[in-house]
C-alpha positions in Angstrom: 132.0 188.0 129.7 135.3 186.9 131.1 136.9 187.3 134.5 140.5 186.3 134.5 142.5 185.7 137.7 140.5 188.6 139.3 141.3 189.7 142.8 139.6 192.2 145.1 141.2 193.6 148.2 139.6 196.5 150.0 141.4 199.4 151.6 141.2 197.8 155.1 143.1 194.8 153.8 140.0 192.6 153.5 140.6 190.1 150.6 137.2 189.3 149.1 138.4 187.5 145.9 141.7 185.9 144.8 142.5 184.3 141.4 138.8 184.2 140.5 138.2 183.2 136.9 134.9 182.7 135.2 133.6 182.9 131.6 129.9 183.2 130.8 128.8 183.1 127.1 125.9 185.2 125.9 122.5 183.9 126.8 123.6 181.5 129.5 122.0 181.1 133.0 124.7 180.6 135.6 124.3 180.5 139.4 127.0 181.3 141.9 126.8 179.5 145.2 129.2 179.3 148.1 129.7 179.9 151.9 128.7 183.2 153.4 131.3 185.8 152.9 133.0 184.1 150.0 132.7 187.1 147.6 129.6 186.2 145.5 128.1 189.7 145.8 131.6 191.2 145.2 131.7 189.4 141.8 128.4 191.0 140.8 129.6 194.4 141.9 132.8 194.1 139.8 130.8 193.1 136.8 128.3 195.9 137.3 131.1 198.4 137.6 130.2 199.3 141.1 133.8 198.4 142.2 137.1 197.8 140.5 139.3 194.7 140.7 142.7 195.0 142.4 144.1 192.2 140.3 143.3 190.4 137.1 141.0 191.6 134.3 137.4 191.7 133.3 136.7 191.6 129.6 133.5 191.5 127.5 134.5 189.9 124.2 133.7 191.0 120.7 130.2 192.4 121.6 131.6 194.9 124.1 130.1 195.8 127.5 126.4 194.9 127.5 123.5 196.8 129.0 123.2 195.5 132.6 120.2 195.1 134.8 120.7 194.4 138.6 118.2 192.9 141.0 119.4 193.4 144.6 118.6 191.4 147.8 116.2 194.2 148.8 113.7 195.6 146.3 114.9 199.2 146.9 111.8 200.7 145.4 111.1 204.5 145.8 108.4 204.7 148.4 106.9 207.9 147.0 106.5 206.5 143.5 103.9 204.1 142.1 104.8 200.6 140.9 104.6 201.9 137.3 106.8 204.8 138.0 109.4 202.6 139.8 109.5 200.1 136.9 109.8 202.9 134.4 112.7 204.6 136.2 115.5 203.1 134.0 113.7 204.2 130.8 113.0 207.6 132.2 116.6 208.2 133.2 117.8 207.1 129.8 115.3 209.4 128.0 113.6 206.4 126.3 109.9 206.0 125.6 108.1 204.7 128.6 105.6 201.8 128.0 105.9 199.3 130.8 102.4 197.8 130.7 103.7 194.6 129.1 106.5 194.2 131.5 104.1 194.6 134.5 101.9 192.0 133.0 104.7 189.5 132.6 105.5 189.6 136.3 101.8 189.6 137.4 101.6 193.3 138.4 99.3 194.6 135.7 96.6 195.3 138.3 99.0 197.1 140.7 100.5 199.7 138.3 99.1 202.6 140.5 99.9 201.0 143.9 102.7 202.2 146.1 105.4 200.0 147.6 103.8 200.2 151.1 100.8 198.5 149.7 102.7 195.5 148.3 103.7 192.2 149.8 107.4 191.2 149.8 106.9 189.0 146.8 105.1 191.8 144.9 107.9 194.2 145.7 110.4 191.7 144.3 108.3 191.3 141.1 108.4 195.1 140.7 112.2 195.1 141.2 112.6 192.3 138.6 110.4 194.2 136.1 112.4 197.4 136.7 115.7 195.6 136.0 114.3 194.2 132.8 112.4 197.3 131.6 115.2 198.5 129.4 115.8 195.0 128.0 119.4 194.5 129.3 121.5 191.7 127.7 123.0 190.9 131.1 121.0 190.5 134.3 122.7 190.3 137.7 120.7 188.9 140.6 122.0 189.0 144.2 119.9 186.6 146.3 116.6 188.2 145.2 114.3 185.5 146.5 116.1 184.6 149.8 113.6 186.4 152.1 110.4 185.1 150.4 108.2 182.2 151.5 108.6 179.0 149.5 105.4 179.3 147.4 106.2 182.9 146.4 109.8 181.9 145.6 108.8 179.0 143.4 106.4 181.3 141.5 109.0 183.9 140.9 111.6 181.3 139.8 109.1 180.1 137.2 108.4 183.7 136.0 112.1 184.5 135.9 112.9 181.4 133.8 110.0 182.2 131.5 111.4 185.7 130.9 114.9 184.3 130.4 113.7 181.8 127.8 111.7 184.5 126.0 114.4 187.3 126.0 117.6 185.2 126.2 119.5 187.7 128.3 122.6 186.4 130.1 121.8 185.7 133.8 124.3 185.5 136.7 122.4 184.5 139.8 123.8 184.6 143.3 122.1 182.3 145.8 122.6 180.2 149.0 120.1 177.7 147.9 121.3 174.4 146.3 117.8 173.5 145.1 117.2 177.0 143.6 120.5 176.9 141.7 120.0 173.4 140.3 116.4 174.1 139.2 117.2 177.3 137.4 120.7 177.1 136.0 122.6 175.7 133.0 125.7 175.8 135.2 126.3 176.0 139.0 129.6 177.6 139.9 130.7 176.7 143.4 133.0 179.2 145.2 135.4 178.5 148.1 135.7 180.3 151.4 137.2 183.8 151.5 139.1 184.9 149.5 136.6 183.6 147.0 137.7 181.5 144.0 136.0 178.9 141.8 136.3 175.4 143.1 133.7 173.6 140.9 131.8 174.4 137.7 128.9 171.9 137.4 126.8 171.8 134.2 123.2 171.0 134.9 122.4 168.9 131.8 118.6 169.1 131.8 116.3 170.6 129.2 114.1 173.6 129.5 111.4 174.4 130.3 111.9 173.0 133.7 108.5 172.2 135.0 107.6 171.9 138.8 107.6 168.1 138.5 111.3 168.2 137.8 111.8 168.7 141.5 110.4 165.3 142.2 112.7 163.4 139.8 115.7 161.4 140.9 117.9 163.3 138.5 117.1 166.5 140.3 118.1 165.0 143.6 121.3 163.7 142.0 122.3 167.1 140.7 121.6 168.7 144.1 123.8 166.0 145.7 126.7 166.9 143.3 126.4 170.6 144.3 126.2 169.7 148.0 129.4 167.6 147.8 131.2 170.5 146.1 130.0 172.9 148.7 131.2 170.6 151.5 134.6 170.5 149.8 134.5 174.3 149.7 133.9 174.8 153.4 
């Protein structure tokens, strides 16, 4: 996936992105971080095809455009459908066989297949949203601050589950977050964006092996990586 000198200006004149360039090879986990309003979510919208760039180009390389899964800030589950029905939705719409029991088990929702969204906690709703995005086994997963509203314990648990799924399935992941610690713990690269109009100011490789266990957060190396990202963010503001 390649974005080359991409710009996005809306009809009202609002410039969200300018000269934004980013390449993400297949199977990599990359986080986008930057000040509020710098265009992080706009990048995901352009990649997903929900909007069109007004400058530059988006290309996919030899493999062509991948199947894309999208996890939004809010779970956006259908309130009248069960967890199983919500997770199965992409398969149902595509006319593919529906068997999501394994997917529910992988996100810890096997016992809640027949529950409705109103019966779930915020963390469980996000688990269902993640399972739905991965139900059709996309090769590219876009995540727009999916854990921002969750308590710390739930967030850590979901981070661990997402990383386990990524290591198992090896989809490409582009993760938008405001959290330095979250981006460093999860990613192979942290891409720092500058204030609007958004552009890339730093591209920091997190040279640490996987799996990243919880004790990694207590290591001096982790603090050092977080410090590098913080310095880049301060320069971006």
